MMTF fields as JSON, N, C-alpha, C and O atoms, coordinates in Angstrom:
{
  "mmtfVersion": "1.0.0",
  "mmtfProducer": "UNKNOWN",
  "numBonds": 515,
  "numAtoms": 516,
  "numGroups": 129,
  "numChains": 1,
  "numModels": 1,
  "chainsPerModel": [1],
  "groupsPerChain": [129],
  "chainIdList": ["A"],
  "bondAtomList": [4, 2, 8, 6, 12, 10, 16, 14, 20, 18, 24, 22, 28, 26, 32, 30, 36, 34, 40, 38, 44, 42, 48, 46, 52, 50, 56, 54, 60, 58, 64, 62, 68, 66, 72, 70, 76, 74, 80, 78, 84, 82, 88, 86, 92, 90, 96, 94, 100, 98, 104, 102, 108, 106, 112, 110, 116, 114, 120, 118, 124, 122, 128, 126, 132, 130, 136, 134, 140, 138, 144, 142, 148, 146, 152, 150, 156, 154, 160, 158, 164, 162, 168, 166, 172, 170, 176, 174, 180, 178, 184, 182, 188, 186, 192, 190, 196, 194, 200, 198, 204, 202, 208, 206, 212, 210, 216, 214, 220, 218, 224, 222, 228, 226, 232, 230, 236, 234, 240, 238, 244, 242, 248, 246, 252, 250, 256, 254, 260, 258, 264, 262, 268, 266, 272, 270, 276, 274, 280, 278, 284, 282, 288, 286, 292, 290, 296, 294, 300, 298, 304, 302, 308, 306, 312, 310, 316, 314, 320, 318, 324, 322, 328, 326, 332, 330, 336, 334, 340, 338, 344, 342, 348, 346, 352, 350, 356, 354, 360, 358, 364, 362, 368, 366, 372, 370, 376, 374, 380, 378, 384, 382, 388, 386, 392, 390, 396, 394, 400, 398, 404, 402, 408, 406, 412, 410, 416, 414, 420, 418, 424, 422, 428, 426, 432, 430, 436, 434, 440, 438, 444, 442, 448, 446, 452, 450, 456, 454, 460, 458, 464, 462, 468, 466, 472, 470, 476, 474, 480, 478, 484, 482, 488, 486, 492, 490, 496, 494, 500, 498, 504, 502, 508, 506, 512, 510],
  "bondOrderList": [1, 1, 1, 1, 1, 1, 1, 1, 1, 1, 1, 1, 1, 1, 1, 1, 1, 1, 1, 1, 1, 1, 1, 1, 1, 1, 1, 1, 1, 1, 1, 1, 1, 1, 1, 1, 1, 1, 1, 1, 1, 1, 1, 1, 1, 1, 1, 1, 1, 1, 1, 1, 1, 1, 1, 1, 1, 1, 1, 1, 1, 1, 1, 1, 1, 1, 1, 1, 1, 1, 1, 1, 1, 1, 1, 1, 1, 1, 1, 1, 1, 1, 1, 1, 1, 1, 1, 1, 1, 1, 1, 1, 1, 1, 1, 1, 1, 1, 1, 1, 1, 1, 1, 1, 1, 1, 1, 1, 1, 1, 1, 1, 1, 1, 1, 1, 1, 1, 1, 1, 1, 1, 1, 1, 1, 1, 1, 1],
  "groupList": [{"groupName": "MET", "atomNameList": ["N", "CA", "C", "O"], "elementList": ["N", "C", "C", "O"], "formalChargeList": [0, 0, 0, 0], "bondAtomList": [1, 0, 2, 1, 3, 2], "bondOrderList": [1, 1, 2], "singleLetterCode": "M", "chemCompType": "L-PEPTIDE LINKING"}, {"groupName": "SER", "atomNameList": ["N", "CA", "C", "O"], "elementList": ["N", "C", "C", "O"], "formalChargeList": [0, 0, 0, 0], "bondAtomList": [1, 0, 2, 1, 3, 2], "bondOrderList": [1, 1, 2], "singleLetterCode": "S", "chemCompType": "L-PEPTIDE LINKING"}, {"groupName": "GLY", "atomNameList": ["N", "CA", "C", "O"], "elementList": ["N", "C", "C", "O"], "formalChargeList": [0, 0, 0, 0], "bondAtomList": [1, 0, 2, 1, 3, 2], "bondOrderList": [1, 1, 2], "singleLetterCode": "G", "chemCompType": "PEPTIDE LINKING"}, {"groupName": "PHE", "atomNameList": ["N", "CA", "C", "O"], "elementList": ["N", "C", "C", "O"], "formalChargeList": [0, 0, 0, 0], "bondAtomList": [1, 0, 2, 1, 3, 2], "bondOrderList": [1, 1, 2], "singleLetterCode": "F", "chemCompType": "L-PEPTIDE LINKING"}, {"groupName": "ARG", "atomNameList": ["N", "CA", "C", "O"], "elementList": ["N", "C", "C", "O"], "formalChargeList": [0, 0, 0, 0], "bondAtomList": [1, 0, 2, 1, 3, 2], "bondOrderList": [1, 1, 2], "singleLetterCode": "R", "chemCompType": "L-PEPTIDE LINKING"}, {"groupName": "ASP", "atomNameList": ["N", "CA", "C", "O"], "elementList": ["N", "C", "C", "O"], "formalChargeList": [0, 0, 0, 0], "bondAtomList": [1, 0, 2, 1, 3, 2], "bondOrderList": [1, 1, 2], "singleLetterCode": "D", "chemCompType": "L-PEPTIDE LINKING"}, {"groupName": "GLN", "atomNameList": ["N", "CA", "C", "O"], "elementList": ["N", "C", "C", "O"], "formalChargeList": [0, 0, 0, 0], "bondAtomList": [1, 0, 2, 1, 3, 2], "bondOrderList": [1, 1, 2], "singleLetterCode": "Q", "chemCompType": "L-PEPTIDE LINKING"}, {"groupName": "ALA", "atomNameList": ["N", "CA", "C", "O"], "elementList": ["N", "C", "C", "O"], "formalChargeList": [0, 0, 0, 0], "bondAtomList": [1, 0, 2, 1, 3, 2], "bondOrderList": [1, 1, 2], "singleLetterCode": "A", "chemCompType": "L-PEPTIDE LINKING"}, {"groupName": "LYS", "atomNameList": ["N", "CA", "C", "O"], "elementList": ["N", "C", "C", "O"], "formalChargeList": [0, 0, 0, 0], "bondAtomList": [1, 0, 2, 1, 3, 2], "bondOrderList": [1, 1, 2], "singleLetterCode": "K", "chemCompType": "L-PEPTIDE LINKING"}, {"groupName": "HIS", "atomNameList": ["N", "CA", "C", "O"], "elementList": ["N", "C", "C", "O"], "formalChargeList": [0, 0, 0, 0], "bondAtomList": [1, 0, 2, 1, 3, 2], "bondOrderList": [1, 1, 2], "singleLetterCode": "H", "chemCompType": "L-PEPTIDE LINKING"}, {"groupName": "THR", "atomNameList": ["N", "CA", "C", "O"], "elementList": ["N", "C", "C", "O"], "formalChargeList": [0, 0, 0, 0], "bondAtomList": [1, 0, 2, 1, 3, 2], "bondOrderList": [1, 1, 2], "singleLetterCode": "T", "chemCompType": "L-PEPTIDE LINKING"}, {"groupName": "PRO", "atomNameList": ["N", "CA", "C", "O"], "elementList": ["N", "C", "C", "O"], "formalChargeList": [0, 0, 0, 0], "bondAtomList": [1, 0, 2, 1, 3, 2], "bondOrderList": [1, 1, 2], "singleLetterCode": "P", "chemCompType": "L-PEPTIDE LINKING"}, {"groupName": "LEU", "atomNameList": ["N", "CA", "C", "O"], "elementList": ["N", "C", "C", "O"], "formalChargeList": [0, 0, 0, 0], "bondAtomList": [1, 0, 2, 1, 3, 2], "bondOrderList": [1, 1, 2], "singleLetterCode": "L", "chemCompType": "L-PEPTIDE LINKING"}, {"groupName": "VAL", "atomNameList": ["N", "CA", "C", "O"], "elementList": ["N", "C", "C", "O"], "formalChargeList": [0, 0, 0, 0], "bondAtomList": [1, 0, 2, 1, 3, 2], "bondOrderList": [1, 1, 2], "singleLetterCode": "V", "chemCompType": "L-PEPTIDE LINKING"}, {"groupName": "GLU", "atomNameList": ["N", "CA", "C", "O"], "elementList": ["N", "C", "C", "O"], "formalChargeList": [0, 0, 0, 0], "bondAtomList": [1, 0, 2, 1, 3, 2], "bondOrderList": [1, 1, 2], "singleLetterCode": "E", "chemCompType": "L-PEPTIDE LINKING"}, {"groupName": "ILE", "atomNameList": ["N", "CA", "C", "O"], "elementList": ["N", "C", "C", "O"], "formalChargeList": [0, 0, 0, 0], "bondAtomList": [1, 0, 2, 1, 3, 2], "bondOrderList": [1, 1, 2], "singleLetterCode": "I", "chemCompType": "L-PEPTIDE LINKING"}, {"groupName": "ASN", "atomNameList": ["N", "CA", "C", "O"], "elementList": ["N", "C", "C", "O"], "formalChargeList": [0, 0, 0, 0], "bondAtomList": [1, 0, 2, 1, 3, 2], "bondOrderList": [1, 1, 2], "singleLetterCode": "N", "chemCompType": "L-PEPTIDE LINKING"}, {"groupName": "CYS", "atomNameList": ["N", "CA", "C", "O"], "elementList": ["N", "C", "C", "O"], "formalChargeList": [0, 0, 0, 0], "bondAtomList": [1, 0, 2, 1, 3, 2], "bondOrderList": [1, 1, 2], "singleLetterCode": "C", "chemCompType": "L-PEPTIDE LINKING"}, {"groupName": "TYR", "atomNameList": ["N", "CA", "C", "O"], "elementList": ["N", "C", "C", "O"], "formalChargeList": [0, 0, 0, 0], "bondAtomList": [1, 0, 2, 1, 3, 2], "bondOrderList": [1, 1, 2], "singleLetterCode": "Y", "chemCompType": "L-PEPTIDE LINKING"}],
  "groupTypeList": [0, 1, 2, 3, 4, 5, 6, 2, 3, 2, 5, 4, 4, 1, 7, 7, 5, 1, 7, 4, 8, 7, 0, 6, 6, 4, 3, 9, 7, 10, 7, 2, 7, 5, 5, 11, 7, 12, 13, 14, 4, 8, 7, 7, 4, 6, 7, 15, 1, 7, 7, 4, 14, 13, 4, 12, 7, 14, 4, 13, 7, 16, 8, 7, 7, 14, 7, 14, 4, 2, 7, 12, 14, 4, 7, 17, 14, 7, 7, 14, 6, 8, 7, 4, 14, 10, 7, 14, 4, 14, 12, 4, 12, 6, 6, 14, 7, 4, 14, 15, 13, 14, 4, 7, 14, 4, 6, 7, 17, 12, 4, 5, 4, 6, 10, 7, 7, 4, 14, 11, 4, 18, 7, 1, 6, 8, 12, 4, 8],
  "groupIdList": [1, 2, 3, 4, 5, 6, 7, 8, 9, 10, 11, 12, 13, 14, 15, 16, 17, 18, 19, 20, 21, 22, 23, 24, 25, 26, 27, 28, 29, 30, 31, 32, 33, 34, 35, 36, 37, 38, 39, 40, 41, 42, 43, 44, 45, 46, 47, 48, 49, 50, 51, 52, 53, 54, 55, 56, 57, 58, 59, 60, 61, 62, 63, 64, 65, 66, 67, 68, 69, 70, 71, 72, 73, 74, 75, 76, 77, 78, 79, 80, 81, 82, 83, 84, 85, 86, 87, 88, 89, 90, 91, 92, 93, 94, 95, 96, 97, 98, 99, 100, 101, 102, 103, 104, 105, 106, 107, 108, 109, 110, 111, 112, 113, 114, 115, 116, 117, 118, 119, 120, 121, 122, 123, 124, 125, 126, 127, 128, 129],
  "secStructList": [7, 7, 1, 7, 7, 7, 7, 7, 2, 2, 2, 2, 2, 2, 2, 2, 2, 2, 2, 2, 2, 2, 2, 2, 2, 2, 2, 6, 6, 1, 7, 7, 1, 1, 7, 1, 2, 2, 2, 2, 2, 2, 2, 2, 2, 2, 2, 2, 2, 2, 2, 2, 2, 2, 2, 2, 2, 2, 2, 2, 2, 2, 2, 2, 2, 2, 2, 2, 2, 2, 2, 2, 2, 2, 2, 2, 2, 2, 2, 2, 2, 2, 2, 2, 2, 2, 2, 2, 2, 2, 2, 2, 2, 2, 2, 2, 2, 2, 2, 2, 2, 2, 2, 2, 2, 2, 2, 2, 2, 2, 2, 2, 2, 2, 2, 2, 2, 2, 6, 6, 2, 2, 2, 2, 2, 2, 2, 2, 7],
  "xCoordList": [156.172, 157.121, 157.469, 157.884, 157.195, 157.281, 158.729, 159.724, 158.617, 160.115, 161.751, 162.822, 161.559, 162.375, 163.214, 163.033, 164.149, 164.612, 165.982, 166.974, 165.592, 167.004, 167.722, 167.125, 169.281, 170.066, 170.719, 170.816, 171.502, 172.292, 173.526, 173.841, 174.744, 175.933, 176.654, 177.721, 176.302, 176.558, 176.652, 177.583, 175.157, 174.657, 175.921, 176.434, 176.116, 176.637, 178.134, 178.903, 178.58, 179.946, 180.375, 181.244, 179.258, 179.485, 179.69, 180.61, 178.346, 178.538, 179.76, 180.009, 180.524, 181.975, 182.614, 183.815, 182.548, 183.747, 182.895, 183.616, 182.175, 182.286, 182.635, 183.045, 182.516, 182.764, 184.255, 184.637, 185.046, 186.116, 186.926, 188.125, 185.95, 186.718, 186.849, 187.707, 185.117, 184.717, 186.337, 186.649, 187.238, 187.689, 188.923, 189.627, 189.623, 190.546, 190.562, 191.373, 189.414, 189.244, 188.991, 188.646, 189.31, 189.03, 190.552, 191.104, 191.191, 192.586, 193.414, 194.346, 193.443, 193.91, 193.546, 194.063, 192.442, 191.925, 192.811, 193.126, 193.226, 194.064, 194.754, 195.345, 195.06, 196.855, 197.867, 198.04, 198.581, 199.947, 200.288, 199.621, 202.252, 203.359, 203.036, 203.119, 202.744, 203.285, 202.034, 202.33, 200.927, 199.888, 200.433, 201.662, 199.712, 200.269, 199.752, 200.471, 198.414, 197.543, 198.605, 198.777, 199.217, 200.028, 201.207, 201.336, 202.393, 203.211, 203.568, 204.657, 201.995, 201.841, 202.01, 202.945, 200.878, 200.936, 202.214, 202.614, 202.741, 204.414, 205.18, 205.955, 205.013, 205.795, 205.372, 206.259, 204.046, 204.237, 204.545, 204.852, 204.387, 204.795, 206.481, 206.962, 206.664, 208.501, 208.712, 209.83, 208.018, 208.88, 207.836, 208.218, 206.74, 206.542, 207.784, 208.188, 208.273, 208.936, 210.89, 211.705, 211.007, 212.251, 212.062, 213.114, 211.169, 210.13, 210.161, 210.36, 209.963, 210.619, 211.814, 212.251, 212.201, 213.71, 214.478, 215.256, 213.844, 215.09, 214.494, 215.227, 212.845, 212.608, 213.112, 213.042, 213.763, 214.389, 215.619, 216.103, 216.368, 218.142, 217.369, 216.592, 217.438, 216.752, 216.895, 217.62, 216.162, 215.628, 217.151, 217.538, 217.599, 218.982, 219.862, 220.355, 220.137, 221.236, 220.843, 221.596, 219.497, 219.026, 219.346, 219.708, 219.041, 219.263, 221.092, 221.791, 221.677, 223.591, 223.741, 224.664, 222.945, 223.391, 223.22, 224.095, 222.239, 221.58, 222.333, 222.401, 222.77, 223.982, 225.289, 225.894, 225.44, 226.7, 226.646, 227.145, 225.924, 225.679, 225.664, 226.509, 224.493, 224.356, 225.513, 225.257, 227.087, 227.441, 229.075, 229.97, 228.705, 229.203, 228.906, 229.784, 228.055, 227.328, 227.766, 228.02, 227.892, 228.381, 230.117, 230.667, 230.696, 232.008, 232.226, 232.953, 231.775, 231.957, 231.15, 231.409, 230.605, 229.645, 231.422, 232.234, 231.31, 232.783, 233.609, 234.024, 234.174, 235.547, 235.23, 236.142, 234.174, 233.859, 233.547, 233.951, 232.923, 233.487, 234.452, 234.682, 235.618, 236.95, 237.224, 237.668, 236.75, 237.802, 237.487, 238.202, 236.083, 235.707, 236.145, 236.466, 236.313, 236.906, 238.529, 238.939, 239.443, 240.22, 240.351, 241.445, 239.9, 239.875, 239.31, 239.789, 238.253, 237.946, 239.337, 239.68, 240.519, 241.305, 242.455, 243.441, 242.231, 243.546, 243.416, 244.208, 241.73, 241.887, 242.205, 243.386, 241.629, 241.564, 243.423, 244.018, 243.988, 245.499, 246.092, 247.027, 245.236, 246.135, 245.664, 246.419, 244.4, 244.328, 244.96, 245.167, 245.379, 245.799, 248.031, 248.803, 248.02, 249.292, 249.11, 249.643, 248.591, 248.164, 248.063, 248.763, 247.231, 247.377, 248.326, 248.414, 249.344, 250.242, 251.708, 252.587, 251.468, 252.434, 252.066, 252.802, 250.552, 250.125, 251.054, 252.123, 250.405, 250.772, 252.326, 252.596, 253.449, 254.153, 255.274, 256.321, 254.495, 254.584, 254.181, 254.784, 253.019, 252.449, 253.946, 254.647, 254.09, 255.058, 256.833, 257.343, 257.052, 258.124, 258.214, 258.93, 257.163, 257.024, 256.144, 255.745, 256.19, 255.793, 257.782, 258.284, 258.283, 259.506, 260.308, 261.119, 260.262, 261.128, 260.695, 261.258, 259.034, 258.764, 259.872, 260.526, 259.48, 259.799, 261.086, 261.316, 262.121, 263.834, 263.779, 264.331, 263.013, 263.069, 262.796, 263.381, 261.952, 261.536, 262.719, 262.831, 263.594, 264.608, 265.838, 266.399, 266.013, 267.311, 267.295, 268.319, 266.908, 267.024, 267.457, 268.322, 266.221, 266.981, 268.197, 268.331, 268.985, 269.985, 271.164, 272.248, 270.736, 271.764, 271.319, 272.14, 270.608, 270.633, 271.434, 272.425, 271.235, 272.633, 273.434, 274.018, 273.9, 275.393, 276.064, 277.208, 274.671, 275.715, 276.095, 276.981, 274.679, 274.976, 276.229, 276.92, 276.571, 277.738, 279.183, 280.243],
  "yCoordList": [89.616, 89.08, 88.762, 89.573, 87.328, 86.785, 85.957, 85.822, 85.633, 85.19, 85.857, 85.259, 86.993, 88.003, 88.086, 89.3, 87.84, 88.103, 89.636, 89.962, 89.924, 91.789, 90.818, 90.245, 90.431, 90.626, 91.196, 92.353, 90.974, 92.637, 91.974, 90.942, 92.865, 93.079, 91.687, 91.341, 91.06, 89.808, 88.824, 88.078, 88.951, 87.785, 87.559, 86.526, 88.855, 88.348, 88.252, 87.634, 88.862, 88.686, 86.714, 86.072, 86.155, 84.951, 84.237, 83.42, 84.441, 84.102, 83.949, 82.928, 84.968, 85.826, 84.712, 84.918, 83.7, 83.433, 81.992, 81.045, 81.893, 80.072, 79.889, 78.822, 80.714, 80.626, 80.504, 79.334, 81.288, 80.999, 80.056, 79.837, 79.385, 77.877, 76.734, 75.908, 77.228, 76.161, 75.851, 74.685, 76.936, 77.49, 77.187, 76.798, 77.121, 76.743, 74.915, 74.197, 74.522, 72.931, 72.059, 70.893, 73.125, 72.288, 72.47, 71.617, 73.78, 73.693, 72.936, 72.435, 72.662, 71.555, 69.885, 68.947, 69.899, 68.333, 67.853, 66.673, 69.112, 68.486, 67.781, 67.879, 66.709, 66.117, 66.78, 67.993, 65.757, 66.336, 65.839, 65.405, 66.172, 65.963, 64.429, 63.979, 63.579, 62.125, 61.52, 60.412, 61.938, 62.128, 61.077, 61.008, 60.158, 59.462, 60.699, 61.26, 60.79, 61.794, 63.324, 64.113, 63.384, 64.553, 64.036, 64.164, 63.334, 62.82, 62.062, 61.912, 61.545, 61.745, 62.642, 62.731, 63.511, 65.276, 65.788, 66.515, 65.642, 66.512, 65.322, 65.824, 63.873, 63.316, 63.553, 63.348, 63.986, 64.309, 65.605, 65.613, 66.794, 67.861, 67.596, 67.809, 67.047, 67.071, 66.052, 65.573, 65.464, 64.508, 65.74, 65.785, 66.403, 67.547, 68.607, 69.385, 68.414, 70.04, 69.26, 69.931, 67.942, 67.775, 67.195, 66.887, 66.92, 66.624, 67.928, 67.734, 68.968, 70.46, 70.953, 71.736, 70.841, 70.917, 70.136, 70.664, 68.232, 68.24, 68.518, 68.187, 69.271, 69.387, 70.531, 70.947, 71.573, 72.655, 72.651, 73.492, 71.353, 71.667, 70.267, 69.617, 69.881, 69.403, 70.721, 70.882, 71.219, 72.248, 73.286, 73.687, 73.369, 74.429, 73.357, 73.925, 72.1, 71.124, 71.52, 72.165, 71.211, 71.578, 73.056, 73.324, 73.451, 75.363, 75.081, 75.043, 74.945, 75.053, 74.325, 74.58, 73.272, 71.741, 72.679, 72.843, 73.126, 73.566, 75.043, 75.477, 75.753, 76.722, 76.506, 77.198, 75.151, 74.689, 74.695, 75.382, 73.745, 72.801, 73.921, 74.046, 75.322, 75.824, 76.963, 77.889, 76.864, 77.758, 77.014, 77.59, 75.334, 74.613, 74.543, 74.175, 74.689, 74.936, 75.904, 75.809, 77.177, 78.474, 78.421, 78.812, 77.966, 77.711, 76.739, 76.996, 75.97, 74.84, 75.605, 75.305, 76.164, 76.962, 78.574, 78.602, 79.272, 79.681, 78.763, 79.052, 77.835, 76.959, 76.91, 77.348, 76.502, 76.093, 77.24, 77.245, 78.13, 79.333, 79.777, 79.942, 80.21, 80.033, 79.15, 79.355, 78.105, 77.083, 77.725, 78.479, 77.404, 78.307, 78.937, 78.706, 80.251, 80.883, 81.037, 81.95, 80.144, 79.543, 79.083, 79.474, 78.162, 76.916, 78.087, 78.058, 78.986, 80.222, 80.871, 81.05, 81.394, 82.57, 81.527, 81.905, 80.163, 79.371, 78.85, 78.483, 79.072, 79.044, 80.122, 80.115, 80.94, 82.587, 82.468, 82.365, 82.508, 82.922, 81.065, 80.875, 80.326, 79.519, 80.001, 80.024, 80.391, 80.629, 82.194, 82.269, 83.549, 83.894, 83.809, 84.358, 82.716, 81.775, 81.45, 82.196, 80.664, 79.915, 81.219, 81.17, 82.189, 83.184, 83.936, 84.687, 83.777, 84.964, 84.013, 84.368, 82.507, 81.882, 81.545, 81.127, 81.936, 81.674, 82.47, 82.186, 83.931, 85.437, 85.858, 86.873, 84.983, 84.72, 83.904, 84.276, 82.601, 81.669, 82.369, 82.096, 83.326, 83.964, 85.169, 85.067, 85.788, 86.864, 85.596, 85.476, 85.062, 84.042, 84.119, 84.709, 83.258, 82.593, 83.533, 83.159, 84.971, 86.468, 86.864, 87.124, 86.795, 87.077, 86.09, 86.592, 85.188, 84.115, 84.517, 85.521, 83.958, 84.257, 85.533, 85.439, 86.779, 88.085, 87.718, 87.414, 87.634, 87.221, 86.439, 86.906, 85.085, 84.205, 85.064, 84.921, 86.086, 87.028, 87.947, 88.106, 88.545, 89.35, 88.832, 89.314, 87.514, 87.061, 86.506, 85.824, 86.461, 85.82, 87.706, 88.104, 88.411, 89.786, 90.642, 91.841, 90.033, 90.053, 89.263, 89.69, 88.397, 87.504, 87.7, 86.987, 88.181, 88.899, 89.787, 89.661, 91.355, 92.163, 91.998, 92.383, 90.925, 90.663, 89.813, 89.631, 89.411, 88.889, 89.538, 89.359, 90.764, 92.09, 92.798, 93.543, 92.626, 93.65, 93.035, 93.656],
  "zCoordList": [-32.207, -32.307, -30.784, -29.957, -30.58, -29.189, -29.664, -28.952, -30.559, -31.032, -30.724, -30.826, -30.405, -30.563, -29.62, -29.526, -28.651, -27.978, -27.845, -28.496, -27.191, -27.177, -26.456, -25.544, -26.774, -26.401, -25.689, -26.097, -24.403, -24.522, -24.224, -24.816, -22.736, -23.505, -22.691, -23.2, -21.782, -21.458, -22.304, -22.61, -22.772, -23.596, -24.858, -25.289, -25.171, -26.626, -26.236, -26.973, -25.067, -24.755, -24.499, -25.09, -23.283, -23.683, -24.216, -24.159, -25.317, -26.638, -27.414, -28.055, -27.354, -28.44, -27.078, -27.253, -25.878, -24.894, -25.36, -25.674, -25.387, -26.275, -27.535, -27.991, -28.027, -29.688, -29.237, -29.219, -28.924, -28.957, -28.219, -28.391, -27.167, -26.582, -27.707, -28.018, -28.32, -29.548, -30.319, -30.56, -30.644, -31.642, -30.954, -31.886, -29.915, -29.243, -29.279, -29.863, -28.47, -28.265, -29.989, -30.181, -31.006, -32.314, -32.877, -33.573, -32.452, -32.9, -31.993, -32.622, -30.802, -29.892, -29.986, -29.378, -30.999, -30.873, -32.313, -32.469, -33.513, -34.519, -34.307, -33.232, -35.182, -35.299, -34.634, -34.511, -34.177, -33.591, -34.965, -35.904, -34.633, -35.522, -35.44, -36.583, -34.66, -34.991, -35.994, -36.444, -36.358, -37.424, -38.254, -38.274, -39.015, -40.068, -41.425, -42.253, -41.235, -42.368, -42.328, -43.257, -40.885, -41.804, -42.238, -43.455, -41.527, -41.883, -43.262, -43.814, -43.704, -44.983, -45.856, -46.652, -45.699, -46.277, -46.114, -47.023, -45.441, -45.518, -46.614, -47.429, -46.669, -47.278, -48.791, -49.62, -49.284, -50.197, -51.069, -52.261, -50.147, -49.837, -51.098, -52.211, -49.872, -50.155, -50.888, -50.7, -51.739, -52.704, -54.354, -55.524, -53.828, -55.298, -55.163, -56.027, -53.831, -53.468, -54.264, -54.897, -53.929, -54.971, -56.041, -56.6, -56.555, -57.687, -58.938, -60.137, -58.424, -58.867, -58.561, -59.405, -58.031, -58.096, -59.438, -60.232, -59.42, -59.786, -61.676, -62.608, -61.944, -63.242, -63.226, -64.383, -62.327, -62.602, -63.038, -63.795, -62.407, -62.663, -63.701, -63.002, -64.788, -65.723, -67.031, -68.014, -66.61, -67.601, -68.228, -69.326, -66.902, -66.219, -67.142, -68.117, -67.067, -68.054, -69.128, -69.857, -69.499, -70.781, -71.997, -73.142, -71.136, -72.096, -71.604, -72.617, -70.659, -70.938, -71.887, -72.662, -72.11, -73.457, -74.761, -75.611, -74.765, -76.262, -76.097, -77.247, -75.43, -75.162, -76.077, -76.897, -75.515, -75.626, -77.682, -78.574, -77.61, -79.068, -79.705, -80.591, -79.391, -80.263, -80.521, -81.292, -79.714, -79.587, -80.7, -81.318, -80.434, -81.637, -82.44, -83.221, -82.832, -84.49, -85.267, -86.468, -84.349, -84.875, -85.09, -86.12, -84.133, -84.615, -85.743, -86.702, -85.639, -86.721, -88.317, -89.483, -88.039, -89.454, -89.823, -90.748, -88.944, -89.054, -89.211, -90.334, -88.901, -89.518, -90.812, -91.513, -91.477, -92.72, -93.567, -94.729, -93.137, -93.936, -94.333, -95.531, -92.926, -93.342, -94.65, -95.78, -93.946, -95.78, -96.73, -97.391, -96.908, -98.173, -98.819, -99.985, -97.993, -98.304, -98.506, -99.222, -97.874, -98.492, -99.199, -99.607, -100.015, -100.905, -102.348, -103.482, -101.884, -103.405, -103.654, -104.822, -102.197, -102.639, -103.104, -103.736, -102.728, -103.486, -105.133, -106.001, -105.004, -106.526, -107.307, -107.656, -107.657, -107.703, -107.828, -108.901, -106.657, -107.03, -108.106, -108.884, -107.7, -108.837, -110.169, -111.141, -110.217, -112.066, -112.295, -113.507, -111.612, -111.75, -112.358, -113.143, -111.27, -112.059, -113.136, -113.957, -113.518, -114.726, -115.966, -116.978, -115.736, -116.411, -116.625, -117.596, -115.508, -115.81, -116.439, -117.223, -115.605, -116.931, -118.632, -119.526, -118.639, -120.11, -120.543, -121.084, -120.167, -120.671, -120.846, -121.488, -120.207, -120.117, -121.186, -121.716, -121.217, -122.474, -124.044, -125.082, -123.929, -125.114, -125.399, -126.406, -124.768, -124.912, -125.766, -126.879, -124.534, -125.202, -126.965, -127.774, -127.025, -127.96, -129.539, -130.642, -128.732, -129.95, -130.301, -131.394, -129.332, -129.23, -130.021, -130.8, -129.988, -131.084, -131.807, -132.243, -132.688, -133.437, -134.579, -135.617, -133.444, -133.88, -134.086, -135.257, -133.244, -133.797, -135.167, -136.163, -135.196, -136.676, -137.561, -138.635, -137.433, -138.474, -139.036, -140.252, -138.136, -137.722, -138.664, -139.648, -137.839, -138.258, -139.842, -139.876, -140.676, -142.262, -143.082, -143.861, -142.293, -143.05, -142.24, -142.486, -141.36, -140.853, -141.804, -142.203, -141.934, -142.611, -144.159, -144.736, -145.012, -146.113, -146.098, -146.819, -145.022, -144.791, -145.099, -146.112, -143.75, -143.887, -145.287, -145.705, -145.747, -147.153, -148.364, -149.198, -148.13, -149.511, -148.762, -149.458, -147.418, -147.113, -147.891, -147.804]
}
């Protein structure tokens, strides 16, 4: 085991320090705020965010329009139902009025026939007296 080397505390500490320094150098070496790739990615994220907001606004507008359309349809259906009920009620009233008029005409005709049947009897009674 000649390849195995026991690391001491100092060796481990120096390795950790060098790794930390390497990470700091990589961090500082990254592009700054004026890097074209960073600006491009930021613009792409903003465009995606704006498109997402537009789609959300469209969905909200579509839902509102659908709700309004549904309310209008329900109002139209209610008005049509009310008109049908009114027309049916009017038709029933007309039929009832017709039946009343016909009944009155029949009663008047019956009364006239009864009167006509009585008159000859009264006339004959008067002649007898």
